[in-house]
C-alpha positions in Angstrom: 241.8 236.1 164.6 239.7 235.4 162.4 238.2 236.1 159.2 236.6 239.2 160.0 239.9 240.4 161.2 241.6 239.0 157.8 238.7 241.3 155.6 239.2 244.3 157.9 242.9 243.8 156.8 242.7 243.3 153.6 239.9 246.5 153.2 242.9 248.9 154.9 245.7 247.4 152.5 243.3 249.0 149.3 242.6 252.5 151.7 246.6 252.4 152.2 247.3 251.5 148.1 244.5 254.6 147.1 246.5 256.5 149.3 249.5 256.2 148.1 248.2 255.9 144.5 
């Protein structure tokens, strides 16, 4: 687990927020 994984997780969270909105 590194910085790349953290970035991907953040991107997924953003996508989820946009999907629910």
